[in-house]
C-alpha positions as CSV (number, residue, x, y, z in Angstrom):
1,M,-9.3,19.1,11.7
2,P,-6.2,20.6,13.5
3,L,-3.1,21.8,11.8
4,L,-0.2,19.4,11.9
5,A,3.2,20.1,13.4
6,V,6.4,18.2,13.2
7,R,7.1,15.7,16.0
8,P,10.7,14.7,16.9
9,Q,12.3,11.8,15.3
10,C,13.8,8.9,17.3
11,R,17.5,9.3,17.2
12,Q,20.6,8.2,19.0
13,S,23.1,10.6,20.5
14,T,25.1,10.4,17.3
15,G,22.3,12.1,15.4
16,S,21.7,9.2,13.1
17,P,18.4,7.4,13.1
18,A,18.2,4.9,15.9
19,P,18.2,1.2,15.0
20,W,14.9,-0.6,14.7
21,G,13.6,-2.1,17.9
22,C,15.4,0.4,20.1
23,C,12.2,1.7,21.5
24,A,8.5,0.8,21.3
25,E,5.9,2.9,19.5
26,G,5.1,6.1,21.4
27,E,8.5,6.3,23.1
28,E,11.1,8.9,22.2
29,H,14.8,8.3,21.9
30,G,16.4,11.7,21.9
31,S,15.3,14.4,19.5
32,G,15.4,15.2,15.8
33,A,13.3,16.8,13.2
34,G,11.2,16.0,10.2
35,D,8.9,13.1,10.8
36,G,5.6,12.2,12.4
37,V,2.7,14.5,13.0
38,Q,1.3,16.0,16.2
39,A,-2.0,17.8,16.6
40,D,-2.0,21.4,17.6
41,A,-5.0,21.2,20.0
42,A,-5.3,25.0,20.4
43,G,-5.5,25.4,16.7
44,A,-8.2,22.7,16.5
45,E,-10.4,24.7,18.9
46,R,-10.0,27.9,17.0
47,M,-10.9,26.9,13.5
48,S,-13.6,25.0,11.6
49,P,-12.7,21.8,9.8
50,I,-13.1,23.5,6.4
51,V,-10.7,26.3,7.3
52,A,-8.2,23.9,8.8
53,G,-8.3,21.7,5.7
54,V,-7.7,24.7,3.4
55,L,-4.8,25.9,5.6
56,Q,-3.2,22.4,5.5
57,A,-3.6,22.4,1.7
58,V,-1.8,25.8,1.6
59,Q,1.0,24.4,3.8
60,L,1.5,21.7,1.2
61,T,1.8,24.2,-1.6
62,M,4.2,26.5,0.3
63,A,6.7,23.7,1.0
64,D,10.2,23.7,-0.4
65,P,10.0,23.4,-4.3
66,S,12.1,20.2,-4.2
67,S,9.3,18.6,-2.1
68,V,6.6,19.2,-4.6
69,P,5.4,15.7,-5.8
70,V,6.2,14.5,-9.3
71,P,3.0,12.7,-10.5
72,S,3.4,8.9,-10.7
73,A,3.3,7.5,-14.2
74,A,1.8,4.2,-13.2
75,I,-1.3,2.5,-11.8
76,G,-0.9,-1.0,-10.3
77,V,-3.4,-3.8,-9.6
78,G,-4.2,-5.2,-6.2
79,T,-5.3,-8.8,-5.8
80,W,-6.7,-8.8,-2.2
81,A,-10.1,-9.8,-3.5
82,W,-8.8,-12.9,-5.3
83,G,-9.6,-15.5,-2.7
84,N,-11.3,-13.3,-0.1
85,R,-14.8,-14.6,0.4
86,F,-15.5,-12.7,3.6
87,L,-15.2,-9.1,2.3
88,W,-15.3,-9.5,-1.4
89,G,-17.4,-12.6,-2.0
90,Y,-14.8,-14.6,-3.9
91,D,-16.2,-17.4,-6.0
92,P,-13.8,-19.9,-7.7
93,A,-16.3,-20.3,-10.5
94,R,-15.3,-16.8,-11.6
95,D,-11.6,-17.5,-11.9
96,A,-11.8,-17.3,-15.7
97,E,-13.2,-13.8,-15.4
98,L,-10.2,-12.9,-13.1
99,E,-7.8,-14.2,-15.7
100,A,-9.6,-12.1,-18.4
101,T,-9.3,-9.1,-16.1
102,F,-5.6,-9.8,-15.6
103,R,-5.0,-10.0,-19.4
104,R,-7.0,-6.9,-20.1
105,A,-5.2,-4.9,-17.5
106,L,-1.9,-5.8,-19.1
107,D,-3.2,-4.8,-22.5
108,L,-4.1,-1.4,-21.0
109,G,-0.7,-0.8,-19.5
110,L,-1.4,-1.9,-15.9
111,T,1.7,-4.1,-15.4
112,F,2.4,-4.0,-11.6
113,F,0.5,-6.7,-9.6
114,D,0.5,-6.8,-5.8
115,S,-0.4,-9.8,-3.7
116,A,0.3,-11.3,-0.2
117,D,0.7,-14.7,1.3
118,S,-2.2,-14.0,3.7
119,Y,-4.6,-13.0,0.9
120,G,-7.5,-15.4,0.8
121,T,-9.9,-16.5,3.6
122,G,-10.3,-20.0,5.1
123,R,-9.4,-22.7,2.7
124,W,-8.6,-20.1,0.1
125,T,-5.6,-18.7,1.9
126,G,-2.8,-18.1,-0.6
127,R,-5.3,-18.2,-3.5
128,S,-4.3,-14.7,-4.7
129,E,-0.7,-15.8,-5.2
130,L,-1.8,-19.1,-6.8
131,L,-4.0,-17.4,-9.4
132,L,-1.5,-14.7,-10.1
133,G,1.2,-17.3,-10.7
134,R,-1.1,-19.3,-12.9
135,F,-2.1,-16.3,-15.0
136,C,1.6,-15.2,-15.4
137,S,2.7,-18.6,-16.5
138,A,0.0,-18.7,-19.2
139,L,1.4,-15.6,-20.9
140,G,3.7,-15.6,-23.9
141,P,7.4,-14.7,-23.3
142,D,6.9,-11.1,-24.5
143,Q,3.9,-10.4,-22.3
144,G,5.5,-12.2,-19.3
145,Q,8.5,-9.8,-19.4
146,R,6.2,-6.8,-18.9
147,V,4.7,-8.0,-15.7
148,Q,6.1,-7.0,-12.3
149,V,4.9,-9.1,-9.4
150,A,5.2,-8.1,-5.8
151,T,4.0,-10.0,-2.7
152,K,3.9,-9.3,1.0
153,L,4.9,-11.6,3.8
154,A,2.9,-11.4,7.0
155,P,5.0,-11.0,10.2
156,F,2.9,-13.6,12.1
157,P,4.1,-14.1,15.7
158,W,5.7,-17.5,14.9
159,R,7.8,-16.0,12.2
160,L,10.9,-15.1,14.2
161,G,14.5,-14.3,13.6
162,R,16.5,-13.7,10.5
163,R,15.3,-16.9,8.9
164,G,11.7,-16.4,10.1
165,Y,10.5,-15.7,6.5
166,R,12.5,-18.4,4.7
167,R,9.7,-21.0,4.5
168,A,7.0,-18.3,3.8
169,F,9.1,-16.9,1.0
170,E,9.7,-20.3,-0.6
171,A,6.0,-21.1,-0.4
172,S,5.0,-17.8,-2.0
173,R,7.5,-18.2,-4.8
174,R,6.1,-21.7,-5.5
175,R,2.5,-20.4,-5.6
176,L,3.7,-17.6,-7.9
177,N,5.5,-20.1,-10.2
178,G,8.7,-18.1,-9.7
179,H,7.1,-14.9,-11.0
180,L,8.3,-12.6,-8.2
181,Q,10.3,-9.4,-8.5
182,R,9.7,-7.7,-5.1
183,V,9.1,-9.1,-1.6
184,Q,7.6,-6.8,1.0
185,L,7.1,-6.8,4.8
186,H,3.3,-6.8,5.1
187,W,3.0,-4.6,8.2
188,S,5.2,-3.1,10.8
189,T,5.4,-4.8,14.3
190,A,6.7,-1.6,15.9
191,R,3.5,-1.1,17.9
192,Y,3.5,-4.5,19.6
193,A,6.8,-6.3,19.0
194,P,9.5,-3.9,17.9
195,W,12.2,-6.5,18.4
196,Q,10.6,-8.8,15.8
197,E,10.8,-6.5,12.8
198,G,14.5,-5.9,12.4
199,P,15.6,-9.6,12.1
200,L,12.8,-10.3,9.6
201,L,13.8,-7.3,7.4
202,D,17.4,-8.4,7.6
203,G,16.3,-11.8,6.4
204,L,14.5,-10.2,3.4
205,A,17.6,-8.1,2.7
206,D,19.6,-11.4,2.7
207,L,17.3,-12.7,-0.1
208,V,18.0,-9.6,-2.2
209,L,21.8,-9.8,-1.6
210,A,21.7,-13.5,-2.5
211,G,19.9,-12.7,-5.8
212,E,16.8,-14.7,-4.9
213,V,14.5,-11.7,-5.4
214,A,15.3,-8.4,-7.1
215,E,13.7,-5.8,-4.8
216,L,12.6,-5.2,-1.2
217,G,9.6,-3.1,0.0
218,V,7.7,-2.4,3.2
219,S,4.2,-1.6,4.2
220,N,2.4,0.4,6.9
221,M,5.3,2.4,8.2
222,G,5.3,6.0,9.2
223,P,8.1,8.6,8.7
224,R,10.2,7.7,11.7
225,R,10.3,4.0,11.1
226,L,10.9,4.5,7.4
227,R,14.0,6.6,8.0
228,Q,15.4,3.9,10.4
229,V,14.8,1.1,7.9
230,V,16.2,3.0,4.9
231,H,19.3,3.9,7.0
232,H,19.9,0.4,8.1
233,L,19.4,-1.2,4.7
234,A,21.6,1.3,3.0
235,G,24.4,0.2,5.4
236,R,24.0,-3.3,4.1
237,G,24.0,-2.1,0.5
238,V,20.3,-2.8,-0.1
239,R,18.0,-0.1,-1.5
240,L,14.4,0.0,-0.2
241,S,12.3,0.2,-3.3
242,S,8.8,1.0,-2.0
243,L,6.5,1.8,0.9
244,Q,2.8,0.9,0.8
245,V,0.4,2.9,2.9
246,Q,-3.4,3.4,2.9
247,L,-3.8,6.6,0.9
248,S,-7.0,8.0,-0.6
249,L,-9.2,11.1,-0.5
250,L,-10.7,9.4,2.6
251,S,-7.3,8.6,4.2
252,P,-5.1,11.6,3.3
253,G,-2.8,11.4,6.3
254,P,0.3,10.5,4.3
255,I,0.2,13.7,2.3
256,A,-0.4,16.1,5.2
257,P,2.5,18.3,6.4
258,G,5.1,16.0,8.1
259,G,3.5,12.9,6.5
260,V,5.3,10.0,5.0
261,A,4.8,11.1,1.4
262,A,7.3,13.9,1.7
263,V,9.8,11.5,3.4
264,C,9.4,9.0,0.5
265,R,10.3,11.8,-1.9
266,E,13.3,12.9,0.2
267,L,14.6,9.3,0.4
268,G,13.9,8.2,-3.1
269,V,11.4,5.5,-2.0
270,E,8.4,4.8,-4.3
271,L,5.1,5.4,-2.5
272,I,2.4,2.9,-3.2
273,A,-1.2,3.8,-2.3
274,Y,-3.4,0.9,-1.3
275,S,-7.2,1.2,-1.0
276,P,-7.1,4.3,-3.3
277,L,-10.9,4.1,-3.9
278,A,-11.7,3.5,-0.1
279,L,-13.1,0.0,-0.7
280,G,-15.2,1.4,-3.5
281,L,-16.7,4.5,-1.8
282,L,-14.9,6.8,-4.2
283,A,-16.2,5.1,-7.3
284,R,-19.9,5.7,-6.5
285,S,-21.6,8.7,-8.0
286,G,-23.4,11.0,-5.6
287,G,-26.3,11.8,-7.8
288,E,-28.3,8.7,-7.6
289,S,-29.3,6.1,-5.0
290,R,-27.2,3.0,-5.4
291,P,-27.5,-0.3,-3.5
292,M,-25.2,-0.9,-0.6
293,P,-22.5,-3.6,-1.0
294,Q,-22.9,-6.9,0.6
295,G,-21.1,-7.8,3.8
296,P,-19.0,-5.7,6.2
297,R,-18.4,-2.9,3.7
298,A,-22.1,-1.8,4.1
299,A,-21.6,-0.6,7.6
300,L,-18.6,1.5,6.5
301,F,-20.4,3.0,3.6
302,R,-23.4,4.0,5.8
303,R,-21.0,5.7,8.2
304,L,-18.9,7.6,5.7
305,E,-21.2,8.3,2.7
306,P,-23.5,10.9,4.2
307,Q,-20.5,13.4,4.5
308,L,-19.2,12.9,1.0
309,T,-21.5,15.2,-1.0
310,P,-19.1,18.1,-1.4
311,L,-16.2,15.7,-2.3
312,L,-18.3,13.7,-4.8
313,Q,-19.6,16.9,-6.4
314,R,-16.1,18.2,-7.0
315,L,-15.0,14.8,-8.3
316,A,-17.9,14.8,-10.7
317,V,-17.0,18.3,-12.1
318,I,-13.4,17.1,-12.7
319,A,-14.6,13.8,-14.2
320,A,-16.9,15.6,-16.6
321,A,-14.1,17.9,-17.8
322,H,-12.0,14.9,-18.7
323,R,-14.9,12.7,-19.8
324,A,-13.7,10.2,-17.3
325,P,-15.3,8.0,-14.6
326,L,-15.3,9.2,-11.0
327,A,-12.8,6.5,-10.0
328,A,-10.3,7.8,-12.4
329,V,-10.3,11.2,-10.6
330,A,-9.7,9.5,-7.3
331,L,-6.8,7.4,-8.7
332,N,-5.3,10.5,-10.3
333,W,-5.4,12.4,-7.0
334,C,-3.0,9.7,-5.6
335,R,-0.8,9.9,-8.7
336,A,-0.7,13.7,-8.4
337,H,0.9,13.2,-5.0
338,G,3.6,11.0,-6.5
339,A,2.0,7.7,-5.4
340,M,1.2,4.7,-7.5
341,P,-2.3,3.6,-6.6
342,I,-3.0,-0.2,-6.7
343,V,-6.6,-0.7,-7.4
344,G,-8.4,-3.9,-6.8
345,L,-9.8,-5.4,-10.1
346,R,-12.3,-8.2,-10.5
347,S,-13.7,-7.5,-13.9
348,V,-12.7,-6.3,-17.3
349,A,-14.9,-3.3,-16.9
350,Q,-13.1,-2.3,-13.7
351,A,-9.7,-2.7,-15.5
352,E,-10.9,-0.4,-18.3
353,T,-12.2,2.2,-15.7
354,A,-8.8,2.2,-14.0
355,A,-6.9,2.6,-17.2
356,E,-9.0,5.7,-18.1
357,A,-6.9,7.5,-15.5
358,L,-3.7,6.9,-17.4
359,R,-4.7,9.2,-20.3
360,W,-4.7,12.4,-18.2
361,Q,-3.5,14.0,-15.0
362,L,-5.0,16.4,-12.4
363,S,-4.1,20.0,-12.7
364,P,-2.3,21.6,-9.7
365,E,-5.4,23.6,-9.0
366,D,-7.7,20.6,-9.0
367,R,-5.3,18.7,-6.7
368,R,-5.2,21.6,-4.2
369,D,-9.0,21.8,-4.2
370,L,-9.3,18.1,-3.5
371,D,-6.6,18.3,-0.9
372,A,-8.5,21.0,1.0
373,I,-11.8,19.0,0.9
374,A,-10.1,15.7,1.9
375,L,-8.1,17.2,4.8
376,A,-11.3,18.8,6.2
377,L,-13.5,15.7,6.2
378,P,-14.6,15.0,9.8
379,R,-14.7,11.2,9.2
380,R,-12.1,9.1,7.4
381,M,-11.4,5.5,6.6
382,P,-10.4,3.5,9.6
383,A,-6.6,3.6,10.1
384,N,-4.6,0.4,9.8
385,P,-3.9,-0.7,13.4
386,F,-0.4,-1.8,12.5
387,Q,0.6,1.6,11.0
388,S,3.8,2.7,12.7
389,A,4.9,6.3,13.4
């Protein structure tokens, strides 16, 4: 695992971040400092993965004190599985269990729920939003006020221009029965259609300025793109509320030196960690043989699980010290880096496991230990192909 160095930021000659769409991914537009990561190949050849991971963890602790993460107070709920039959085996006969899970999560203090208009497979497309809207509408007034609902709109190729999201937004709001506080761009188009992204984001900003939705967020953006978006939206008087990225002990890139976590802290953007349990891998104890999950996740588990013994052993020690489940330690690692993890829940038991993490936090020493192990792992979760620089 090589050490990471800063890569120049895309800038115009004025020194301000260049407007979105000015260059495609991988192209430079002048020079700047402070975002992106670039591997030091020579360093990679000279040191073992373990040593490199430790040194990266040391770099994190030697940063400017103002960049040290303030632990997140919250844990959110992801609803990707609600309607997804391909990966998660969704069965509409279990909708009552999902509603019970939703209510139990609220009782336990998990009040942020994240969805997307593309969640659901086949004829169940949009099912996640539909169920979430139904569950919210069944709450009493006091409970309903505690819930914060966010949804993501996919930048499909046919969604073009400043009004490209209008129909999608209205459809999502209908499925959610009006329970919608934050709208988010689901992924960045910077890698394949940089000209598409700007007008779509301007259209979402129009919704905020018109009072149709309270907040705006984005997903799957790296440091350079994030700076551009924050700068542009600020010029319109719109604050970017959040950024969602894949973040877990098996996808620690955002917390590496030069990563997007530090930029979020600098810019005042909430960092949200999706897949914080790595599709369930980080909730499995390493001491006993457990059956593989059904479907495509099995291949991923077989590829990654053999390397996890040192990580799972350290997680188990921390879990035992706090009398907590393994998953709670993995969630608290995200929180210790200032990110709100959104964990997928399909049962009351899973909600109770997630809520266990709210009663304690990782010590700085435990966080640094886990950082070193995570950054040294030779294999990680597959990166989101739409993640921008």
